[in-house]
C-alpha positions in Angstrom: 62.7 117.8 73.4 65.4 118.5 70.8 69.0 119.1 71.9 70.3 122.5 72.5 72.6 122.3 69.5 69.8 121.4 67.1 67.7 124.2 68.6 70.4 126.8 68.1 71.2 125.6 64.6 67.5 125.8 63.6 67.1 129.3 64.9 70.4 130.5 63.4 69.4 129.2 59.9 65.9 130.7 60.2 67.5 134.1 60.8 69.9 133.6 57.9 73.1 133.7 60.0 76.3 131.7 59.4 78.5 130.1 62.0 81.2 132.7 61.4 78.7 135.5 61.9 77.6 134.0 65.2 81.2 133.5 66.3 82.0 137.2 65.5 78.9 138.4 67.3 79.4 136.3 70.4 83.2 136.4 70.4 83.2 132.6 70.6 85.5 130.6 68.4 83.8 129.1 65.4 84.9 125.6 66.2 83.3 125.9 69.6 80.0 127.1 68.0 80.1 124.2 65.5 80.8 121.7 68.3 77.9 123.1 70.4 75.5 122.7 67.5 76.7 119.2 66.7 76.5 118.1 70.3 80.2 117.3 70.4 80.7 118.3 74.0 84.1 116.7 74.2 85.5 119.6 72.2 84.1 122.2 74.5 85.9 123.4 77.6 84.8 122.8 81.1 81.1 122.9 81.9 81.2 126.4 83.5 82.7 127.9 80.3 80.3 125.8 78.1 77.3 127.3 79.9 78.7 130.8 79.3 78.9 130.0 75.6 75.2 128.8 75.7 74.1 132.0 77.3 76.0 134.2 74.8 74.7 132.2 71.9 71.1 132.4 73.2 71.5 136.2 73.7 72.8 136.7 70.2 69.8 134.9 68.7 67.3 136.7 71.0 66.3 133.5 72.9 65.6 132.9 76.6 68.9 132.2 78.3 67.4 130.1 81.1 65.5 127.9 78.6 68.7 127.5 76.7 70.6 126.5 79.9 67.8 124.0 80.7 68.2 122.4 77.2 72.0 122.3 77.6 71.7 120.6 81.0 69.4 117.9 79.5 71.6 117.4 76.4 75.1 117.5 78.1 74.3 116.4 81.6 75.2 112.7 81.1 78.5 113.6 79.3 79.6 116.0 82.1 78.6 113.5 84.8 80.8 110.9 83.2 83.6 113.5 82.9 83.3 114.2 86.6 83.5 110.5 87.3 86.6 110.2 85.2 88.2 113.2 87.0 87.4 111.5 90.4 89.0 108.3 89.1 92.1 110.2 88.0 92.4 111.9 91.4 92.0 108.6 93.2 94.6 107.0 91.0 97.1 109.8 91.6 96.5 109.6 95.3 97.1 105.8 95.3 100.3 106.3 93.3 101.5 108.9 95.8 100.8 106.5 98.7 102.7 103.7 96.9 105.7 106.0 96.4 105.6 107.0 100.1 105.5 103.3 101.1 108.5 102.5 98.9 110.5 105.3 100.4 109.6 104.1 103.9 110.7 100.6 103.0 114.0 101.8 101.5 114.7 103.9 104.7 114.0 100.8 106.9 116.3 98.6 104.8 119.0 101.2 105.0 118.7 101.5 108.8 118.8 97.7 109.1 121.9 97.5 106.9 123.7 100.2 109.0 122.7 98.4 112.2 124.1 95.1 110.9 127.4 96.7 109.8 127.7 98.3 113.3 127.1 95.0 115.1 129.5 93.1 112.9 132.2 95.7 113.4 131.7 95.5 117.2 131.9 91.7 117.1 135.1 91.8 115.0 136.7 94.3 117.4 135.9 92.1 120.4 137.3 89.0 118.7 140.5 90.9 117.9 140.8 92.0 121.6 140.3 88.4 122.8 142.9 87.0 120.4 145.5 89.6 121.5 144.9 88.9 125.2 145.2 85.1 124.6 148.5 85.6 122.8 149.9 87.8 125.7 148.8 85.4 128.5 151.2 82.5 127.7 154.3 84.8 127.6 153.5 86.2 131.1 153.0 82.6 132.4 156.3 81.4 130.9 158.2 84.3 132.5 156.6 83.7 135.9 157.4 80.0 135.9 161.1 80.7 134.9 161.5 83.1 137.8 160.0 80.6 140.2 162.4 77.9 139.1 165.4 80.1 139.6 164.3 81.2 143.0 163.5 77.7 144.3 166.3 76.3 146.6 167.0 72.6 147.2 167.4 71.8 151.0 171.1 71.0 152.0 172.7 72.3 148.8 174.2 75.6 147.7 174.4 76.9 144.1 177.9 78.0 143.2 178.0 81.4 141.5 181.3 82.6 140.0 184.7 80.8 139.9 185.5 78.1 142.4 187.9 79.1 145.2 189.5 75.7 145.7 190.3 73.0 143.2 187.8 70.5 144.8 184.9 69.5 142.6 181.7 69.4 144.5 179.8 66.1 144.5 176.9 65.7 142.0 173.5 65.9 143.6 171.6 62.7 143.6 168.4 63.4 145.5 167.0 66.0 143.1 167.6 63.6 140.2 165.6 60.9 141.9 162.9 63.4 142.7 163.0 64.5 139.1 162.6 60.9 137.9 159.7 60.3 140.2 158.0 63.4 138.8 158.3 62.2 135.1 155.0 61.5 133.5 154.0 58.0 132.8 153.8 57.1 129.2 150.4 55.9 128.1 151.3 55.1 124.5 149.5 52.1 123.1 146.4 52.6 125.2 143.5 53.7 123.1 139.9 54.2 123.9 137.2 53.4 121.5 134.5 56.0 121.2 131.0 54.9 121.8 129.0 54.5 118.6 126.6 57.2 117.8 123.0 56.4 116.9 122.2 56.6 113.2 119.0 58.2 112.2 116.8 56.1 110.0 113.9 58.5 109.6 112.1 58.2 106.3 112.4 61.5 104.3 108.8 61.2 103.2 107.4 61.0 106.7 108.9 64.1 108.4 110.3 66.0 105.4 108.8 69.0 103.6 106.4 66.8 101.7 105.2 65.0 104.9 101.4 64.8 105.3 100.6 66.0 101.7 98.5 63.7 99.5 99.6 63.6 95.9 96.5 61.7 94.5 93.4 63.7 94.0 92.8 67.2 95.5 94.0 69.3 92.5 91.2 68.2 90.2 88.5 68.8 92.8 89.9 72.2 93.6 89.8 73.3 90.0 86.2 72.0 89.7 85.1 73.9 92.8 86.6 77.3 91.8 84.7 80.3 90.5 86.4 82.2 87.7 85.3 85.8 87.0 86.4 87.6 83.8 85.7 91.3 83.1 86.3 93.0 79.8 86.0 96.8 79.7 84.2 98.5 76.8 84.4 101.9 78.6 86.5 103.4 81.3 85.4 101.7 84.4 86.4 101.6 88.1 85.9 98.2 89.7 86.0 96.9 93.3 86.0 93.1 93.7 85.5 91.3 97.1 86.3 87.6 96.8 84.7 85.2 99.4 84.3 87.9 102.0 88.0 88.9 101.8 89.7 92.3 101.4 88.4 94.4 98.5 90.6 94.6 95.4 90.4 97.7 93.1 91.1 98.1 89.4 90.8 100.8 86.8 90.0 99.2 83.5 90.3 101.1 80.2 88.4 100.1 77.0 89.8 96.8 75.7 91.5 95.8 79.0 90.6 92.5 80.8 90.7 91.4 84.4 90.6 87.8 85.8 89.8 86.7 89.4 89.4 83.2 91.1 87.3 82.4 94.1 85.4 79.6 95.9 81.9 80.9 96.8 81.1 84.3 95.5 82.2 87.7 94.1 80.8 91.0 95.3 81.3 93.8 92.7 81.0 97.6 92.8 81.2 99.3 89.4 81.8 103.0 88.7 80.3 102.5 85.3 77.8 99.7 85.3 77.4 99.5 81.5 81.2 99.7 80.9 82.1 96.0 81.3 81.1 92.6 80.0 81.3 89.8 82.5 81.6 86.0 82.3 81.4 83.6 85.3 83.0 80.2 84.7 82.7 81.0 81.0 79.0 81.9 81.1 78.2 85.5 79.9 76.4 87.6 82.6 73.6 90.1 82.1 74.6 93.8 82.0 74.9 95.3 85.5 73.1 98.6 84.6 73.2 101.4 82.1 76.3 103.2 81.0 77.5 106.0 83.3 75.6 104.6 86.4 77.2 103.3 89.6 76.3 99.7 90.6 76.8 98.7 94.3 77.1 95.2 95.9 76.5 93.1 92.8 76.7 89.5 94.0 77.9 86.7 91.6 77.8 83.1 92.9 76.9 79.6 91.8 
C-alpha cells in the first residue's frame, strides 16, 4: 500500500489542485501540506494534530477520512513510536537529574550539620581547657597562703615570741633546739646518684612482611587478569537507551546519542537491555557482534559471554 502522502499527492494532481489551493481550502499551512505529502513527519506537529490535518486534507479531496487515517497510521506509526520512546527517555533523564540534585542537596546539608557539630564540640573542649587552666593557677596561691598562716600560728614549746620593743636591756638567748630540729629536717642531697633507664626493645620487623604491600605477589597476576577479561564496546548510530548488567552485578544505565561510544569490562558475561535494538553496533573483545534487532524495537536480556 502506498503511503498517505503519495496517495494525497496523486489525488490532488488528478483534480488539478496546487499545494497552495489545498492549504487555503483546508486552512493548513502549505509547508505542513508539503511535509505530509513528502512523508516528512518530523516537520509535522504532534500526532493528534497531524491526524487532524489528514482528516481535513481527505475531506477537501472528497476521500474517506477513516481510510486516510488508516494509511497515515501505517505510514507514520514507526516514526511516532520512536518519538514516544524518545520522549520517555527524556522524561526519565530529567527525573534522574532531579534525583541527583536532591541527593547533592542532602549531602551538602549533612556536611554542614557535621561541620557545625564539630565547631560546637571544639568550642566546648576549648572552654573546659581554659577553666581547668584557671583553676590550676589559682590553687597554688591558696596553698601558699594557707602554709604561711600555719607557720605563723605554730608555737615552739618552752619559748615565747617577743612582739614590740623589749622592756629590759637583756638580750634573750638564741634558741638552739629549733635549729637542730630544722637541720634534722633538711633534705638529704642525692646529687651524683643516677639511674640508668632500662633499654627499650627495638623493632626489627621487615617492612615488606607486615607493611601495606604485605601478602601481595608482584610476579604474574596482572597479565592473567587482562587475558581473562571481557571487554564490551557499544557505538550508537541512533539515539538508544542501554542497560548493562556485568557479571550479575547492579544494572548500569546510559543514554547514547548517535556517534557516542561506551566501554565496559567484565569477567564472565554482559546482559543488555536496549531501547532501540538497531541503534547500536557492538564488539566483544574486538569481535563485531550481530545486530540485536531492527531499529525502533526494544531488546530485553541479551546475553554476551565467551
